[in-house]
LUMVEXLO-653646 format. One line per 3 residues: their letters; for each residue z, y, x of N, C-alpha, C. Coordinates in steps of 0.02 Angstrom, whole numbers, padded with zeros to 5 digits. Atoms other than C-alpha are relative to their C-alpha. Last residue first. Example, Ala and Ser with C-alpha at 12.3 -4.5 7.8 and 13.67 -1.06 7.14 Angstrom:
% residues 2
SA> -00003 -00059 -00042 00357 -00053 00684 00037 00055 -00039; 00000 -00059 00045 00390 -00225 00615 00000 00060 00045
***
This chain:
% residues 383
VSK> 00066 -00030 -00009 -01936 00982 -00632 -00030 -00024 00066; 00052 00041 00034 -01795 00865 -00678 -00070 00026 00011; 00010 00064 -00035 -01677 00937 -00549 -00054 -00042 -00031
QTA> 00029 -00012 -00066 -01697 01115 -00615 -00016 -00065 00036; 00069 -00019 00010 -01666 01060 -00795 -00036 00010 00067; 00036 00061 00020 -01507 00969 -00747 -00074 00014 -00010
LLQ> 00010 00040 -00060 -01450 01125 -00654 -00036 -00065 -00016; 00048 -00034 -00043 -01478 01233 -00808 -00014 -00041 00062; 00067 00006 00029 -01392 01113 -00927 -00052 00029 00047
PLI> 00020 00070 00002 -01239 01094 -00816 -00071 -00010 -00027; 00025 00029 -00062 -01240 01281 -00775 -00017 -00075 -00004; 00069 -00012 -00022 -01233 01365 -00944 -00023 -00047 00055
RRA> 00049 00012 00053 -01079 01305 -01038 -00072 00003 00025; -00006 00069 00026 -00957 01283 -00895 -00054 -00016 -00052; 00026 00046 -00052 -01021 01441 -00810 00003 -00072 -00025
AEQ> 00074 -00006 00000 -00995 01539 -00972 -00031 -00047 00051; 00024 00038 00057 -00818 01470 -00982 -00076 00004 -00006; -00006 00071 -00015 -00783 01532 -00806 -00027 -00043 -00057
GGY> 00050 00016 -00052 -00851 01704 -00846 00002 -00073 00019; 00066 00004 00032 -00753 01711 -01009 -00055 -00015 00050; 00009 00066 00029 -00590 01673 -00918 -00070 -00009 -00028
VAR> 00017 00042 -00057 -00611 01835 -00821 -00012 -00072 -00023; -00049 00002 -00054 -00610 01924 -00989 -00025 -00042 00058; 00011 -00056 -00045 -00756 01970 -01102 00046 00000 00060
AFP> 00066 00002 -00030 -00766 01801 -01189 -00011 00055 00052; -00005 -00013 -00072 -00578 01796 -01217 -00067 00001 00035; -00032 -00064 -00017 -00582 01818 -01407 00002 00016 00074
GII> -00061 -00020 00033 -00709 01678 -01437 00031 00063 00028; -00058 00016 -00043 -00837 01585 -01332 00066 00019 -00033; 00001 00070 -00019 -00979 01577 -01460 00065 -00018 00037
LDA> 00002 00038 00062 -00961 01741 -01554 -00007 -00075 00012; -00067 00011 00029 -00901 01817 -01390 -00001 -00037 -00066; -00013 00071 00013 -01066 01786 -01300 00066 -00011 -00037
YPG> 00055 00028 00040 -01144 01960 -01296 00012 -00072 -00019; -00003 -00024 00069 -00977 02035 -01242 -00056 -00027 -00044; -00042 -00057 00015 -00973 01924 -01087 -00001 00021 -00073
TLY> -00073 00010 -00005 -01118 01808 -01054 00037 00062 -00025; -00038 -00062 00000 -01304 01791 -01094 00075 -00015 00002; -00070 00008 00017 -01429 01653 -01057 00036 00067 00005
LGP> -00032 -00066 -00002 -01620 01652 -01054 00071 -00007 -00027; -00004 -00027 -00068 -01706 01488 -01007 00032 00068 00006; -00001 00047 -00056 -01761 01439 -01183 -00001 00035 00069
TWE> 00066 00030 00004 -01716 01581 -01304 -00006 -00042 00063; 00030 -00039 00055 -01543 01650 -01336 -00070 -00025 -00016; 00072 -00010 -00009 -01448 01523 -01231 -00028 00035 -00062
LHE> 00009 -00073 -00008 -01259 01534 -01224 -00073 00018 00013; 00009 -00009 -00073 -01251 01343 -01201 -00009 00074 00017; -00063 00016 -00033 -01176 01327 -01377 -00005 00006 00076
NLV> -00022 00068 00014 -01326 01419 -01449 00063 -00014 00041; 00002 00046 -00056 -01342 01608 -01450 00018 -00070 -00023; -00018 00065 00028 -01386 01729 -01591 -00010 -00052 00056
PTG> 00048 00055 -00001 -01389 01895 -01497 00028 -00064 -00033; -00003 00037 -00062 -01270 02034 -01553 -00049 -00059 -00002; 00047 -00022 -00051 -01314 02161 -01686 00003 -00035 00066
CPT> -00032 -00054 -00039 -01164 02147 -01803 -00043 00020 00060; -00008 -00062 00040 -01268 02052 -01932 00032 00057 00039; -00050 00009 00052 -01316 01926 -01795 00005 00065 -00040
LPL> -00064 -00034 -00010 -01477 01951 -01699 00047 -00017 -00057; -00046 -00014 00054 -01630 01839 -01688 00064 00035 00022; -00061 00038 -00011 -01767 01853 -01556 00053 00020 -00051
NFQ> -00038 -00010 00061 -01932 01919 -01623 00066 -00038 00002; -00013 00065 00032 -02022 01841 -01475 00040 00006 -00065; 00053 00048 -00016 -02107 01995 -01399 00009 -00066 -00039
EML> 00059 -00015 00042 -01992 02118 -01487 -00055 -00051 00010; -00018 00007 00070 -01836 02040 -01414 -00060 00010 -00045; -00001 00072 00013 -01920 02024 -01244 00018 -00015 -00073
PQL> 00069 00025 00002 -01964 02209 -01244 -00004 -00075 -00015; 00036 -00020 00061 -01784 02252 -01295 -00072 -00024 -00002; 00022 00059 00037 -01702 02151 -01156 -00041 00018 -00062
FTE> 00064 00023 -00027 -01694 02301 -01037 -00026 -00062 -00037; 00001 00024 -00069 -01552 02367 -01145 -00071 -00020 00020; 00006 -00057 -00045 -01540 02476 -01300 -00002 -00021 00073
KVP> 00064 -00033 00013 -01575 02335 -01424 -00012 00059 00047; 00052 00036 -00036 -01433 02238 -01343 -00068 00031 -00011; 00036 00043 00047 -01310 02370 -01401 -00060 -00032 00035
HPR> 00058 -00032 00029 -01225 02435 -01243 -00029 -00047 -00053; 00067 00018 -00025 -01059 02351 -01218 -00054 00043 -00032; 00033 00047 00045 -00893 02439 -01251 -00071 -00014 00026
IGT> 00070 00007 -00018 -00763 02530 -01149 -00031 -00048 -00049; 00040 00061 00004 -00590 02588 -01196 -00071 00007 00025; 00015 00019 00069 -00489 02741 -01242 -00054 -00054 -00004
CCV> 00003 00072 -00017 -00402 02787 -01081 -00013 -00037 -00065; 00003 00050 00054 -00440 02971 -01109 -00006 -00070 00029; 00033 00060 -00023 -00383 03098 -00979 00004 -00053 -00055
VEK> -00006 00052 00051 -00343 03276 -01032 -00041 -00060 00023; 00033 00063 -00018 -00310 03405 -00896 00014 -00052 -00053; 00073 -00008 -00001 -00273 03578 -00966 -00037 -00065 00014
GAL> 00031 00029 -00059 -00093 03548 -01017 -00075 00003 -00004; 00004 -00046 -00056 00016 03581 -01168 -00030 -00036 00060; -00009 00033 -00064 -00019 03484 -01326 -00009 00050 00056
QEG> 00053 -00008 -00048 00005 03586 -01484 00017 -00036 00065; -00023 -00035 -00060 00122 03518 -01615 -00056 00001 00052; -00008 -00071 00011 00060 03478 -01791 00023 00039 00060
NVF> -00054 -00011 00049 00090 03291 -01775 00015 00075 -00009; -00025 00064 00024 -00020 03291 -01620 00060 00014 -00045; -00065 00006 00034 -00123 03446 -01581 00014 -00073 -00016
LSG> -00017 00067 00022 -00265 03490 -01463 00070 -00003 -00029; -00062 00029 -00028 -00333 03666 -01448 00012 -00069 -00029; 00005 00009 -00072 -00510 03735 -01470 00062 -00030 00032
SDR> 00012 -00064 -00035 -00480 03806 -01642 00003 -00007 00075; 00003 -00057 00046 -00409 03642 -01705 -00006 00063 00040; 00021 -00063 -00031 -00428 03473 -01622 -00005 00054 -00053
EVE> 00047 -00040 00040 -00329 03322 -01680 -00018 00063 00038; 00020 -00064 -00029 -00239 03185 -01584 -00051 00033 -00046; 00072 -00010 -00008 -00159 03051 -01691 -00014 00069 00030
GII> 00037 -00033 00054 00024 03008 -01669 -00073 00005 00016; 00034 00049 00042 00160 02947 -01551 -00034 00037 -00058; 00011 -00025 00068 00212 03064 -01410 -00041 -00051 -00038
HTV> 00040 00044 00043 00286 03000 -01247 -00002 00029 -00071; -00012 -00017 00069 00343 03120 -01111 -00046 -00042 -00044; 00057 00001 00044 00347 03042 -00938 00023 00019 -00070
ANT> 00057 -00009 -00046 00468 03070 -00793 -00065 00002 -00040; 00035 -00064 00010 00600 03100 -00926 -00054 00014 00051; -00023 -00045 -00053 00709 02957 -00859 -00035 00068 -00002
QIL> -00073 -00008 00006 00690 02861 -01023 00028 00048 00052; -00014 -00042 00059 00502 02889 -01022 00074 00014 -00006; 00023 -00068 -00016 00483 02824 -00845 00013 00048 -00058
RKV> -00049 -00028 -00046 00589 02674 -00892 -00019 00070 00020; -00058 -00018 00039 00476 02643 -01042 00055 00030 00043; 00015 -00065 00032 00325 02648 -00926 00059 00023 -00043
KLV> 00005 -00051 -00052 00397 02510 -00816 -00012 00069 -00030; -00068 -00017 -00021 00449 02408 -00967 00000 00055 00053; -00030 -00039 00054 00272 02415 -01036 00070 00021 00019
LDN> 00030 -00067 -00002 00203 02359 -00868 00029 00045 -00055; -00026 -00035 -00059 00323 02212 -00854 -00028 00071 00004; -00069 -00023 00008 00288 02157 -01034 00024 00041 00060
PAS> -00052 00049 -00016 00100 02146 -01019 00070 00031 00002; -00006 00011 -00072 -00004 02280 -01107 00054 -00052 00013; -00061 00035 -00020 -00067 02324 -01281 00000 -00010 00075
GPK> -00058 -00045 00004 -00191 02448 -01355 00065 -00035 00015; 00010 -00062 -00038 -00319 02314 -01389 00061 00044 -00008; -00057 -00047 00002 -00250 02149 -01452 -00013 00060 00045
RER> -00004 -00039 -00062 -00390 02029 -01498 00053 00053 -00007; -00040 00033 -00051 -00351 01910 -01641 00004 00037 00066; -00069 00011 00021 -00406 02012 -01791 00043 -00026 00057
AIF> -00032 -00065 00009 -00564 02082 -01711 00073 -00008 -00019; -00011 -00029 -00066 -00610 01907 -01650 00035 00068 -00005; -00049 00041 -00035 -00587 01829 -01822 00017 00031 00067
SRK> -00065 -00019 00028 -00681 01971 -01906 00056 -00038 00034; -00014 -00067 -00027 -00829 01939 -01789 00068 00025 -00026; -00019 00007 -00071 -00821 01754 -01831 00017 00067 00031
TTW> -00069 00022 00000 -00820 01795 -02017 00025 -00010 00072; -00042 -00055 00025 -00978 01898 -01995 00074 -00020 00001; -00011 -00051 -00051 -01062 01767 -01885 00047 00056 -00023
DQK> -00025 -00053 00045 -01043 01621 -02003 00021 00059 00044; 00042 -00060 -00003 -01147 01519 -01882 00018 00051 -00054; 00069 00012 -00021 -01015 01385 -01844 -00040 00065 00003
LRH> 00039 -00052 00035 -00856 01437 -01936 -00074 -00004 00017; 00019 00027 00066 -00779 01272 -01881 -00042 00050 -00039; 00062 00038 -00006 -00785 01341 -01703 -00022 -00030 -00067
FDD> 00055 -00046 -00017 -00656 01476 -01742 -00066 -00039 00001; 00016 -00038 00061 -00539 01355 -01831 -00059 00047 00012; 00028 00045 00052 -00545 01236 -01682 -00021 00039 -00062
LGK> 00061 -00029 00029 -00523 01376 -01554 -00031 -00043 -00055; -00017 -00063 00033 -00343 01336 -01507 -00059 00032 -00035; -00041 00014 00058 -00393 01157 -01470 00017 00064 -00039
PGM> 00038 00024 00058 -00539 01208 -01359 00043 -00012 -00062; 00014 00071 -00002 -00437 01315 -01239 -00033 -00024 -00064; 00030 00017 -00064 -00420 01498 -01193 -00018 -00074 00004
FQR> 00073 -00009 00004 -00392 01543 -01376 -00035 -00009 00067; 00031 00060 00030 -00217 01467 -01369 -00077 00005 -00002; 00025 00047 -00051 -00168 01605 -01248 -00035 -00061 -00029
DAD> -00045 00057 -00009 -00154 01730 -01391 -00031 -00050 00048; -00008 00036 00063 -00261 01884 -01363 00048 -00057 00013; 00042 -00037 00048 -00293 02013 -01226 00004 -00030 -00070
FQS> 00072 00007 -00009 -00147 01938 -01130 -00037 00038 -00054; 00014 00022 -00068 00040 01964 -01102 -00074 -00004 00015; 00038 00061 00007 00054 02066 -01261 -00020 -00021 00071
VEL> 00002 00051 -00053 00183 02204 -01277 -00045 -00057 -00021; 00003 00068 00024 00151 02356 -01387 -00007 -00049 00058; 00028 00044 -00052 00201 02535 -01350 00007 -00073 -00022
PRR> -00046 00016 -00055 00238 02626 -01513 -00032 -00048 00050; -00057 00037 00024 00085 02683 -01612 00047 -00014 00058; 00002 00002 00073 -00063 02800 -01596 00062 -00033 -00029
TVL> 00023 00063 00027 -00022 02840 -01415 00002 00002 -00076; 00010 -00003 00073 -00006 03004 -01320 -00028 -00067 -00022; 00037 00058 00025 00069 03000 -01144 -00004 00005 -00076
TVR> -00010 00009 00071 00120 03167 -01069 -00045 -00057 -00024; 00044 00041 00040 00135 03163 -00880 00022 00000 -00073; -00033 00000 00066 00206 03294 -00763 -00048 -00033 -00049
HGQ> 00030 -00043 00052 00135 03244 -00594 00041 -00004 -00064; -00043 -00057 00014 00242 03177 -00452 -00026 00046 -00053; 00026 -00057 -00038 00108 03061 -00382 00041 00064 -00012
KAR> -00017 00010 -00070 00211 02915 -00443 -00024 00057 00044; -00072 -00014 -00007 00197 02986 -00619 00022 -00009 00072; -00008 -00072 -00001 00007 02990 -00601 00074 00020 00006
KVV> 00032 -00031 -00059 -00003 02808 -00551 00014 00075 00004; -00042 00016 -00057 00122 02747 -00681 -00028 00033 00063; -00062 -00038 00008 00027 02836 -00819 00045 -00010 00061
YHL> 00015 -00068 -00022 -00136 02763 -00754 00061 00046 -00007; 00008 00000 -00073 -00069 02586 -00764 -00011 00071 00025; -00067 00007 -00029 -00009 02625 -00940 -00003 -00005 00076
ATI> -00039 -00061 00006 -00177 02694 -00995 00067 -00006 00035; 00030 -00050 -00044 -00276 02546 -00928 00041 00064 -00001; -00018 00015 -00069 -00157 02419 -01007 -00029 00052 00049
GGG> 00014 00065 -00028 -00171 02496 -01178 00017 -00006 00073; -00060 00040 -00006 -00087 02643 -01263 -00010 -00068 00030; 00014 00071 00003 -00215 02782 -01250 00063 -00041 00012
VII> 00007 00024 00068 -00221 02969 -01216 -00020 -00074 00001; 00035 00065 -00002 -00156 03037 -01052 00001 -00028 -00070; -00008 00034 00064 -00110 03223 -01047 -00042 -00064 00004
VED> 00055 00039 00029 -00091 03287 -00869 00021 -00030 -00066; -00020 00016 00068 00011 03419 -00777 -00059 -00034 -00035; -00070 00022 -00001 00006 03440 -00589 00024 -00021 -00069
SED> -00046 -00056 -00002 -00185 03445 -00593 00071 -00028 -00001; -00069 00012 00020 -00321 03317 -00557 00043 00063 00008; -00016 -00039 00060 -00502 03375 -00553 00073 -00006 -00019
SPD> -00012 -00069 -00020 -00524 03315 -00373 00017 00045 -00059; -00070 -00012 -00019 -00499 03138 -00435 00015 00072 00021; -00003 -00013 -00072 -00669 03150 -00522 00072 00013 00019
KMF> -00026 -00064 -00024 -00672 03073 -00695 -00002 00003 00076; 00055 -00045 -00013 -00783 02938 -00768 00022 00066 00032; 00047 00032 -00045 -00667 02788 -00774 -00058 00045 00019
VHR> -00032 00017 -00063 -00520 02887 -00843 -00049 -00032 00049; -00021 00070 00003 -00629 02964 -00977 00026 -00019 00068; 00035 00049 -00041 -00629 03153 -00960 00024 -00071 -00016
CHE> -00032 00066 00005 -00586 03294 -01078 -00041 -00051 00039; -00059 00000 -00044 -00635 03472 -01028 00037 -00066 -00001; 00020 00005 -00070 -00812 03455 -01095 00059 -00001 00048
DTW> 00050 -00050 -00019 -00746 03416 -01269 -00013 -00006 00075; 00006 -00021 -00070 -00653 03271 -01348 -00052 00055 00008; -00030 -00066 -00012 -00609 03267 -01534 -00009 00025 00072
EPL> 00042 -00054 00026 -00730 03126 -01577 00026 00069 00020; -00013 -00021 00070 -00638 03003 -01466 -00043 00059 -00020; -00039 -00062 00004 -00722 02941 -01305 00011 00018 -00073
VVH> -00011 -00022 00069 -00782 02763 -01271 00044 00063 00002; -00069 -00018 00018 -00855 02718 -01102 00003 00027 -00071; 00007 -00038 00063 -01018 02622 -01074 00070 00017 -00025
GSQ> 00036 -00062 -00012 -01035 02559 -00895 -00003 00047 -00060; -00040 -00051 -00032 -00897 02430 -00909 -00037 00066 00013; -00005 -00056 00046 -00981 02321 -01039 00029 00062 00034
GIA> -00065 -00025 00020 -01035 02164 -00950 -00004 00059 -00046; -00007 -00072 -00013 -01205 02147 -00867 00064 00030 -00025; -00072 -00007 -00005 -01207 01958 -00851 00017 00073 00015
VIV> -00016 -00071 00005 -01384 01915 -00905 00076 00006 -00003; -00067 -00009 00030 -01430 01741 -00842 00015 00075 00001; -00034 -00064 -00011 -01617 01714 -00814 00068 -00003 -00035
ADA> -00057 -00011 00045 -01717 01554 -00794 00035 00065 00019; 00001 00055 00049 -01886 01507 -00719 00055 00009 -00052; -00056 00047 -00002 -01898 01676 -00635 -00009 -00054 -00053
TIL> 00012 00053 00050 -02034 01801 -00589 00056 -00052 00008; -00028 00065 -00014 -01975 01959 -00502 -00022 -00048 -00056; 00008 00045 00056 -02076 02120 -00499 00027 -00068 00022
RRD> 00039 00061 -00009 -02016 02253 -00378 -00010 -00036 -00067; 00028 00011 -00067 -01933 02420 -00343 -00049 -00058 00003; 00027 -00063 -00026 -01875 02502 -00506 -00030 -00008 00070
TRI> -00053 -00045 -00021 -01857 02329 -00580 -00032 00065 00023; 00023 -00059 -00038 -01979 02223 -00681 00060 00044 00016; -00052 -00051 -00001 -01922 02050 -00732 -00024 00057 00044
HYR> 00024 -00053 -00044 -02058 01928 -00783 00050 00058 -00006; -00023 -00067 00017 -01990 01766 -00855 -00027 00049 00052; -00047 -00037 -00043 -02091 01609 -00829 00020 00067 -00031
TED> -00043 00041 -00044 -02184 01468 -00916 00055 00039 00035; -00010 00068 00023 -02286 01529 -01065 00051 -00038 00042; 00064 00032 00018 -02263 01713 -01025 00015 -00072 -00020
KRV> 00011 00070 -00015 -02099 01808 -01032 -00071 -00020 -00017; 00050 00031 00045 -02037 01987 -01030 -00009 -00072 00020; 00007 00073 -00007 -01887 02078 -00956 -00050 -00023 -00052
TLV> 00023 00040 00057 -01888 02265 -00927 00002 -00074 00016; 00031 -00043 00049 -01811 02400 -00817 -00021 -00038 -00063; 00048 00037 00040 -01687 02310 -00705 -00026 00045 -00055
RED> -00009 00000 00072 -01605 02432 -00585 -00055 -00040 -00035; 00065 00013 00030 -01587 02403 -00400 00009 -00010 -00076; 00029 -00065 00012 -01444 02468 -00295 -00070 -00005 -00029
GLF> -00044 -00053 00026 -01409 02291 -00238 -00036 00066 -00007; 00039 -00062 00002 -01525 02142 -00221 00044 00053 -00032; -00022 -00054 00043 -01419 01992 -00170 -00045 00061 00007
REQ> 00041 00004 00061 -01491 01830 -00103 00018 00055 -00049; 00070 00009 -00020 -01430 01847 00078 -00047 00000 -00061; 00026 -00066 -00017 -01266 01918 00011 -00074 -00004 00020
LRY> 00034 -00029 00058 -01239 01749 -00070 -00027 00069 00013; 00055 -00042 -00026 -01200 01669 00097 -00039 00034 -00056; 00063 00027 00027 -01094 01535 00009 -00061 00042 00019
DNW> 00004 00070 -00021 -00943 01574 00119 -00066 -00032 -00024; 00024 00004 -00069 -00977 01760 00096 -00008 -00072 00023; 00067 -00029 -00003 -00963 01757 -00094 -00030 -00009 00070
STE> 00043 00050 00032 -00811 01643 -00084 -00073 00022 00003; 00005 00057 -00047 -00728 01762 00039 -00046 -00054 -00027; 00043 -00020 -00056 -00768 01913 -00070 -00009 -00058 00050
AHD> 00068 -00009 00023 -00698 01832 -00227 -00047 00015 00058; 00027 00066 00015 -00542 01770 -00140 -00073 00004 -00022; 00011 00034 -00064 -00509 01941 -00064 -00030 -00070 -00011
NFL> 00059 -00028 -00033 -00536 02025 -00232 -00015 -00036 00065; 00059 00016 00039 -00413 01912 -00324 -00064 00023 00035; 00014 00071 -00008 -00284 01925 -00186 -00063 -00019 -00037
ELS> 00020 00012 -00069 -00292 02115 -00179 -00019 -00073 00011; 00070 -00022 -00007 -00290 02130 -00368 -00025 -00014 00070; 00009 -00069 -00021 -00129 02030 -00371 -00074 00016 00006
PRG> 00011 -00015 -00070 -00134 01868 -00466 -00004 00075 00014; 00053 -00050 00000 -00051 01833 -00634 -00011 00026 00071; 00032 -00008 -00065 00050 01677 -00599 -00057 00050 00000
FTD> 00071 00016 00006 00083 01636 -00781 -00037 00008 00067; 00009 00072 00007 00271 01625 -00754 -00073 -00021 -00005; -00030 00032 00058 00279 01804 -00687 -00019 -00075 -00004
KFH> -00052 -00031 00041 00172 01885 -00550 00015 -00044 -00061; 00004 00032 00066 00076 01800 -00409 00059 00025 -00042; 00069 -00004 00022 00042 01905 -00254 -00013 -00038 -00065
NSR> 00008 -00060 00041 00230 01930 -00235 -00072 00010 -00024; -00009 00015 00071 00239 01749 -00176 -00009 00060 -00045; -00069 00007 00021 00166 01792 -00006 00005 -00007 -00076
YAY> -00019 -00055 00044 -00014 01759 00041 00071 -00012 -00025; -00070 -00020 -00002 -00022 01633 00182 00016 00065 -00037; -00004 -00063 -00037 -00211 01621 00204 00069 00032 -00004
RSA> 00036 00006 -00063 -00226 01437 00156 00009 00063 00043; -00039 00043 -00045 -00092 01452 00022 -00032 -00003 00069; -00061 -00037 -00017 -00177 01600 -00062 00043 -00040 00049
FQK> 00019 -00054 -00046 -00345 01510 -00055 00062 00038 00023; 00014 00032 -00065 -00269 01353 -00132 -00019 00053 00052; -00064 00020 -00028 -00194 01459 -00273 -00009 -00033 00068
LAH> -00035 -00061 -00020 -00362 01543 -00302 00068 -00017 00031; 00029 -00030 -00060 -00460 01379 -00300 00040 00061 00024; -00053 -00006 -00050 -00348 01284 -00421 -00022 00039 00062
PNS> -00056 -00040 00025 -00461 01310 -00573 00055 00011 00052; -00059 00041 -00014 -00615 01251 -00475 00062 00040 -00022; -00002 00050 00052 -00764 01338 -00557 00058 -00049 00010
SVH> 00020 00068 -00019 -00729 01488 -00447 00003 -00047 -00060; 00073 00005 -00005 -00728 01673 -00488 -00025 -00069 00019; 00025 -00036 -00058 -00549 01688 -00556 -00075 -00014 00004
HVR> 00059 -00037 00022 -00442 01619 -00697 -00023 00048 00056; 00056 00046 00003 -00321 01483 -00641 -00065 00034 -00022; 00021 00023 -00067 -00189 01605 -00579 -00061 -00046 -00002
TSR> -00045 00046 -00034 -00178 01689 -00749 -00029 -00022 00067; 00019 00071 00004 -00270 01844 -00810 00050 -00043 00039; -00031 00027 00061 -00190 02014 -00838 -00014 -00074 -00007
LHS> 00044 00013 00057 -00229 02062 -00660 00040 -00022 -00060; 00011 00070 00018 -00103 02135 -00540 -00046 -00006 -00060; -00029 00043 -00052 -00084 02301 -00447 -00015 -00074 -00012
MSI> -00023 00063 00029 -00196 02418 -00546 00024 -00046 00056; -00049 00032 -00045 -00204 02587 -00461 00029 -00064 -00030; -00064 00003 00036 -00293 02666 -00611 00055 -00032 00042
SST> -00013 -00064 00032 -00447 02726 -00516 00065 00002 -00039; -00029 -00047 -00048 -00438 02574 -00403 00019 00066 -00033; -00068 00022 -00013 -00463 02454 -00548 00034 00046 00050
QQK> -00042 -00010 00059 -00613 02555 -00605 00072 -00022 00012; -00009 -00071 00014 -00696 02573 -00436 00048 00011 -00057; -00044 -00029 -00050 -00666 02392 -00389 00013 00074 -00012
WNA> -00067 00028 00007 -00738 02325 -00550 00049 00033 00048; -00029 -00034 00058 -00888 02441 -00537 00072 -00023 -00012; -00009 -00072 -00014 -00928 02384 -00360 00035 00036 -00059
LPD> -00066 -00022 00025 -00896 02199 -00392 00012 00075 00008; -00029 00041 00053 -01053 02159 -00290 00071 00024 -00015; -00039 00058 -00022 -01116 02307 -00188 00023 -00042 -00059
TLR> 00016 00020 -00068 -01249 02442 -00207 00033 -00065 00020; -00043 -00032 -00050 -01246 02460 -00395 -00010 -00032 00068; 00019 -00071 -00004 -01388 02419 -00517 00042 00038 00052
DII> -00047 -00045 00032 -01362 02234 -00484 -00022 00072 00011; 00021 -00070 -00002 -01472 02086 -00440 00051 00043 -00037; -00047 -00039 00041 -01429 01907 -00396 -00019 00073 00008
ILD> -00003 -00071 -00016 -01568 01792 -00336 00051 00032 -00047; -00041 -00049 00037 -01557 01603 -00330 -00012 00070 00025; 00025 00000 00069 -01670 01455 -00284 00032 00056 -00041
ELC> 00069 -00027 00001 -01649 01482 -00096 -00029 00004 -00070; -00001 -00072 -00013 -01460 01460 -00114 -00069 00030 -00006; 00029 -00015 -00066 -01481 01287 -00193 -00004 00076 00009
GGQ> 00059 -00042 00000 -01365 01239 -00336 -00023 00016 00071; 00059 00031 -00030 -01246 01094 -00311 -00064 00040 -00003; 00023 00058 00039 -01100 01133 -00425 -00067 -00028 00024
EMY> -00051 00053 -00001 -01010 01247 -00303 -00025 -00064 -00033; 00001 00030 -00066 -01170 01349 -00279 00050 -00057 00005; 00066 00031 -00010 -01192 01381 -00464 -00002 -00035 00068
SIA> -00003 00064 00035 -01005 01415 -00480 -00065 -00038 00007; -00043 00044 -00041 -01019 01552 -00348 00003 -00069 -00032; 00034 00014 -00063 -01168 01633 -00437 00041 -00048 00043
LTM> 00057 00044 00013 -01090 01616 -00610 -00036 -00017 00065; -00026 00066 00019 -00923 01687 -00554 -00057 -00049 -00010; -00023 00032 -00061 -01011 01832 -00464 00026 -00071 -00016
GHV> 00058 00017 -00040 -01107 01876 -00621 00019 -00036 00064; 00035 00056 00030 -00950 01866 -00726 -00061 -00021 00042; -00041 00060 -00002 -00843 01973 -00609 -00037 -00060 -00030
GAG> -00070 -00013 00013 -00980 02101 -00579 00039 -00066 00001; -00042 00028 -00054 -01143 02059 -00494 00072 00023 -00008; -00069 -00024 00002 -01262 02083 -00642 00042 -00035 00053
IIL> 00001 -00073 00005 -01430 02004 -00679 00072 00023 -00011; -00060 -00023 00034 -01429 01824 -00618 -00001 00076 00002; -00018 -00070 -00012 -01604 01761 -00578 00063 00015 -00040
LKT> -00052 -00030 00042 -01633 01574 -00564 00013 00072 00022; -00014 00046 00055 -01787 01478 -00503 00052 00031 -00048; -00062 00037 -00008 -01846 01625 -00401 00008 -00047 -00058
HEV> -00018 00048 00051 -02013 01712 -00374 00066 -00033 00017; -00031 00061 -00025 -02063 01869 -00282 00022 -00044 -00057; -00003 00052 00051 -02178 02018 -00307 00033 -00061 00032
IM> -00022 00065 -00024 -02157 02180 -00208 00002 -00049 -00059; -00067 00020 00022 -02258 02325 -00281 00016 -00070 00026
***
């Protein structure tokens, strides 16, 4: 088995993993001290597959939220390569997917991160001895001084109880299964993008939502992207249960930006889309909403994604080895640097009780870099 050592291992090459790798290099990290590993062949592979599957045109994030630690990097990139104004939407400058991806790939290539990337490689276990972490994959053993886990949540889809083998999650379906008539379940940004996509293809679309379409420009109120807006949240300190309630109250699932909601409402008004409000129920093999049977064989659920419980990940051996603490809701107890145990850091859904409602968003990757990298780089230089 191949054995190699690195000062820093980043597990995950999605938006957060890429942000941490690029920010590490921007802040003076050494390329030879870094390895990035991902279960998929290419960086951003899952992100690109999912955004492509719903034909997403623009992100929900603002122009200052991207994969660089420099908040102006995306705007500077757009200016340098003469991207037209349509690549930034509304007063918040929400970037086009094309621009966001091009900037990410160019930054990745500029820092030669592909040279330190191990793709199509699955992490099996993480353990630790007195000085180093031991990460076993399906191909090699890696020892690392520090590890950042940035695996996100996009691999674990959520399906309602009433689904059967004929119902597919939008991120898990095969495009060849599409028919001329489709039932789309869900009222959030993913569902509405997918409604627009299928309507443009000329398909008869029925959209089923629990409540009327709801407008929210972001996943939560913008105030939670800055320290002042999080004062009340941070005062809760280690009251993990109240913090979890805070996040659940302030996040806005089942909502979408105003322009997207208006676009779908126009499709409804012109009868290109049928909108039904109510709960889906299954009875005798058929689906009903408000007592009326849904017509159509193709059912696509846009009903969310969620992280794997940390106990079900490759971190379980390490948890048992050091009896690492969990909050009452089962997430790791992290310090302000997102450190669970010395040298092990977690981002995204595992860090939302520290970062707040936007921990899982693009912003969350930048905030993770701000919290993790100064301490990590200082430690590397002192050794």
